N, C-alpha and C positions, 0 to 999 in steps of 0.2 A: 754509039746508036744506043746500045743493050743498056749502059750506064743512065742514058736519059729516059729509058722506057722505065728504068728500076726506079729513079729519082719521081717519076710521076705516078708508078703504081704505089709508093711508100708513101705520097702525098692525099692520092684519093684514099688510100687505106684509113691512113693516119685523119685525114676528114670523116670517113664514116664510123670511125670509131670513138670520135669527138661529138657526132650527131647523135651515136645509140648513149653516150654517156649524160649528154645535155638531158635528152628525152629522159633518162632513167631518173636524174637528178629532182627532174621537173615532176613528174609523178609523185616522188617524196614530199616534195612541197606541195602540191594539190593535196596529200593525206593530210598533211600539218593545218592546212585551209579549213578542211571540213572535221577536225578533231575538236572535238566540242565535249565542256565538263559541266555546263549551265545547265541546269534544270528548267529555266526560263525560256530557251532554245531547242529546238528538235531541227535537224537538219535532211532532207527528203530529196528524193529522188536525183539521188546522185550519179554524174555520168562522166567520164574519162576516155579519150582515143587518144592513143599516143601515136603521131603522124612521124613521117621522117623529118623534113625541116620545119614544123611546126604540131603541138598536140591541141586540142580543146579537152574542154571541162565545164562543168555547172552542176549547180544545186540549188534548191532550195531552202532559203533561211525562215524558219516559223516562229513568230512569239506566242508562246502558250496563254499569255494574259490577257494580251489583246486581238489577238485571233490575225493579225497583220503577218504578211508571209514577203518575199522579194525571192526573185530568181537570179542567181548572180551566174554570168558567162564569163567565161576566162580564157584567154588564147595564148599557149606558151612558144616563144622561139626558140628551136633547139639548138640554139650556136650563139656565141657570144659577140659576134661581130653588131650587135643592135645593143645598144644599153638599156633600151626598155626590155625586161625579160619578157613580162606580162602585161598583157592588155587585156580590159575586160570592162563589164555594163554590169548594170542591176536594174529590176523591172521597179515600176512602182507601187507600193504596197497599198496606197490612201487610193480609196472608189473618187474621189472627189476632185481628183488632180488628174482624172484620166482625159477629160476635153482639152486639155492646156499642155500636155505631154507627148511630142511626138513618139509614135512606135513603142509607147507606154514605157520610156526608160525614163528613168528618174535623174540618173548619174553614170561618169564612165571613171576609170580609173586605169592607174600605170603602176607597174613597182617595178624599181630598180634594185640590184643585188648589190651592196658596197662591202667588199670583205666578210666580216661575220655580222653586217648588219644589212637591213633592207629597209627601204625608204618606199612608203604608199603616197601616192598624191588619187585625191578623189575628187573629180570636179561635179558640180551639181548642178542638175539644170536650170535655168533661169524661170520663176515661175512668176504667173500676171494673170491673176485671176478675178474677176468681177462678176456680182452679181446683185440680186435686189437689195440685200442684208448689207451689201460692202465690198470691198476691194482685199484681197491679198497679193502682195508683190514682194519677192523674196531673188533677190539679183545677186551676182558675182561671188557664190558660195563655193567654199573649196575645204576639204580637210586633207591635212596631211600628218602623216604621223612615221617616226623614225622606230624601226622595230629588229629584235634580234633576229638569229640564223633559227627560231623557233617559230618565229612571227610573235613573239610577246611583246606590246607595246613598252617602248620607254619614254617618251613622250608624243603630245599629238598637239596640235593646231588647229584650230577651227576659225575661218573669215567668212564675214558676209561685208558685202558691198553698201547692201540696204534691205533692211527688213521693214516692211509696212503692212500691219492691220487696221483697216477700218471697218469697224461693223457698227449701224447705226450710230448711236451716240459715243460712242468709244473711237479713242485712235492710239494707234503705237507706232513710232518710227524709230529706227535705229540704224544709225550711219557708220559704217565702216567698223563694225566689231570685227575686232580680235580676241581670240581665247585660247590659251597654252595650258598644259600640263604637265608636269615633269613630275614622272613615278618615283619613288624611292626604290621600288622593286619592279620588273617588270609585269606588266599583268597579262593574261592570256585575252587572244582575243576578242571572247564574248563575254567576258568578266569586265571588261571597260565601264567605268562608272564615276561620278562625279566626287563620288565620296570614297575613292583610295586614299591610300597613305601617300599624297602628292604635295607638291607646290602648283600653287595656279597662280594666272595674271592675266587679266581684263582687262581691257581697255577699248573706249570707241570715241567719235568725234562729235557725235550728236546724239540726243536725245528727248523725244517729244512724248507724252505721255497724257 
């Protein structure tokens, strides 16, 4: 009987130690999210609360030139039984989209850890905006990026099922857009741009101008 009690005690103790360790590593991961050396961006309203099974964090990302900002909310699982370590969402920075986006959320994302790499999958909400000037339709958008353990991006893929802009006498339609960028050297999260030293691939099924 005492042997079983000891085994159960060791199991519970090991589980608790495991939870606290993962919670600690998640806090370190959150600190990597808010690390920024790009003067074009500022990070404000930083919040992190470490819990037992889950931890929560958030921050606001501001772009100095466009005056746009988005709030990023994150939920961390403090155990490895789930593959999706981090779930989150980000708010809409564009005022003209407020009427078509539910709860002011522009998208959601999940982040998974794979050995020394991590993969983030970002899903962009569908947009169907109509007004007197025309229509704006954006469907099936997502961004997928492979990062190293420091959250530096190694490659990124962007996909849209449909992009349709119709304004007065102009029309732009693009279907099944795929864009991939492979960086020669990993780039920091907030240093991402199309002109980095990299290889790029782009293809689509249909284009109308």
